[in-house]
N, C-alpha and C positions, 0 to 999 in steps of 0.2 A: 852207101842207104847205112841209114846209123841203125843198127840194129838193137831187139829190144830187148831191156834190160830184166833183169832174173826177178826182180822185186819192183812192187809196183811200188810209186811217193807219193803220197798223203799230201806230200808238205804244202803245195800248193795250196789245201783248202785254210789251210790257217792265215790264209793271207785273205785283204777286203778281192782279190783277182778270182781268186775262185772258190769263197764261201760266198759272193756275189752268186755264180754261177748255178749255186744249190739250190738259191733261192728264187731265183729267175722258173728252173724246173720244176719248183711246185706251186705257183703259182702260176705256169704256165697248163700245169696239169688240173689245174682246181678250177681256171678259166671253160678248158675241153671240156671238160665232167661235166662243171655243171648247163652246158648246153647243150648235152647230148640229154643228159635228165632230162629237159625238160618235154614236155605232153601235154595237150588239153583234151578230155571227153566232153565232149557234147549232147543233149538232149535236146528232140524236141519232139512236140505233138501232132499229129495229121487228127483230124478226126475227118469217120467216116461216115456211112450208111447208119441212117437214127442215132446222130452224134458221138457214135461209137469212137472216145478216143485210146490212138494205138501212140507207144512212146515209141522214139529211135531214136540211137544214139549215135556218135560220129569221134573217131578216136586220130586227130592232128599231129604228128609226130613231124613237120616238115617246116621250115621259114616260108619259103613259097606258096602263103597262104593261097593268090589268086589262081592256081593249079588245081587247087582242091576241089571236085564236083562232092555234094551229096546229095544220095539217094530220098528221091524227095516222096510225097506221098501218095502219088502213082508209077510209085516203081522204078523211077526214071531217073538219072543221075543230072544234076544240074549243078551249073559253076553256083559260088555261092560268094564267095568275097574279090571285091574288087583289088585292080590292078597296086590302088593306093596303099591299100592292108598289105604287101605283099613285106618281104622285106627279107629272099633270097637270095639278092646280091653281096650284102653288108655281111650276110651268113655265107656265104664264101668266102670271101676277100677274110672274114675272122678265122678262118678256118684251116686258109693256104698260110698266113701271116703265124700264127700258134705251132700248126703244123711242123712248117721250115724252121721257124725257131726252135723247136723244141728236139726235132734232130741235130740241129749244128749243135747245142747246149750240148747234148750225147755225144758231139763228135769232142768239142773245144775239150769238154772236161776227159776225156779218154785220151789225147794229146796230152793234157796239164798231167797227167797219172805216170804216166809211158815217155816222152817225153820232155819232162818238164826243164831237166837239165836243158837243151836244145833249146827250149824255147828263150829261157832265160841269158843264151848267149849267141842265139842267131838274131839279128832284129826281122830279119823278114816272119819271119811267123807269126809275132807280136803287131807289126803292121796289119798284116791280113786279117789276125784277129780285130784289132782295130778297128780297120774298115766295113768288115761284114758285122760288128756288132754295134757299130755307130750307121751301117744301113738297118740293121731293126729295130734299132731306138726310133728311126723315120717310119718306119713300118707300123711297130705298134702306136706311136702319136693318130695317124689314121685312122689304122682301122681302131681303136675303144673307138675316137671320135662320129666315126662310122658305125659300129654297131650299137652307138650310144643311142643315136639317132635308130639303128635296126629296133636294137631291142623296147624302145621309146612305141617307134610301133606297134610293134608283138604287142606288145600291150595294149595299145588303144586299138587294134584287130579286133582284140580276144575279152572285152572287157562286158558285161553284162546289158548294158545301154547298147551299146554298138551289134552285137549279135542279135537285138532285138529289134532295131532298125533294117537290121539287112534282111529279116524275115516278115518284115513291109512289104519287101520287092513284091514288085507287081507277079513274077514268075514264084516266089513264092506265096504269095496274100491269097490268089486265088486258087490256091490249093487246102487252105485253110490250115496251114500251118504255120505253129509261133512257138517262140521260143521257147524253154521250158530250164533249166540249167543246163551249167558249167562246172568245167574242174579243173582249175587250171593254177599252175605257181609258179606267178610271171617272177616271183624272188630272186629263183634261178638265175635268168636274166643279167639280174643287180647283181647279181654276184660273177658272174663271168662280164660283167664291164668294168665295174674296179678292180676284178683280178688286174684284166688288161692294164690297166692303169697302172697298175702294181708294178706291171714289167716294163710298162716307160721312162717310170721311175730307176729303176731296175738297170738297164739297160744301158740308159745316159751316164749312172753312178760308173756303169761298166766301163762306160770310156772315159771316162775321164780317169781310171785306175788305171786302164792299159797306156794310157798318155803319159799321164804319170810314170809310167814304170819303165816307157821303151826313151820317148823323146827328150827326157832332158838332159841327160847325163847319161854317160857309161860308166857304170855303178860294178864293184867288185859283187856287190849284194844285190841287186834286182828287186828281190823279196818286199826290200826295206824301203814300205812304200808310206811317203809323206803324208 
């Protein structure tokens, strides 16, 4: 069993194979942070007796909008968004891919730093790295496509026009409820989508770098990537 060297080896990060892992780490963090900071506050008015208007608010931090229930003017909870407005499935897949990739990037960077000499000489380790990196490239490609559609769905579902239409539903119209305003930053969803597409490119290039590193030749200096 290989022993841990006394000193950490950071030379891997001088080459594309290691440096691109740092880029992947940064953009995965950006994508997750952008999604986690998304939220919406919606205000709506209820007309009571003597036409007295009472303003209520609802904070929303979930992408499964169809599960959100608002407190109506009758002090009872009612469903609001429909199933077509929800993007919980695409958000779940987004989290799964990004968190799993983040764990793998941290792990493989640990391998580079601690066992870089073994990585250079033992081809089975780079081949495993190649397979995992190629798999994440595929996952990120589908994740980015699905989350792009999901982010567009959330943006449309939380637009002023759509919220006004939803308050025209019979269950809300009968309560004399009306949309007032909302505060939401859907730009953060766009940031998460763009960061995911950058990860697609990074993992694609990373797969190429590992392929150039491992497959074509036995080199005395395998870090010399053309």
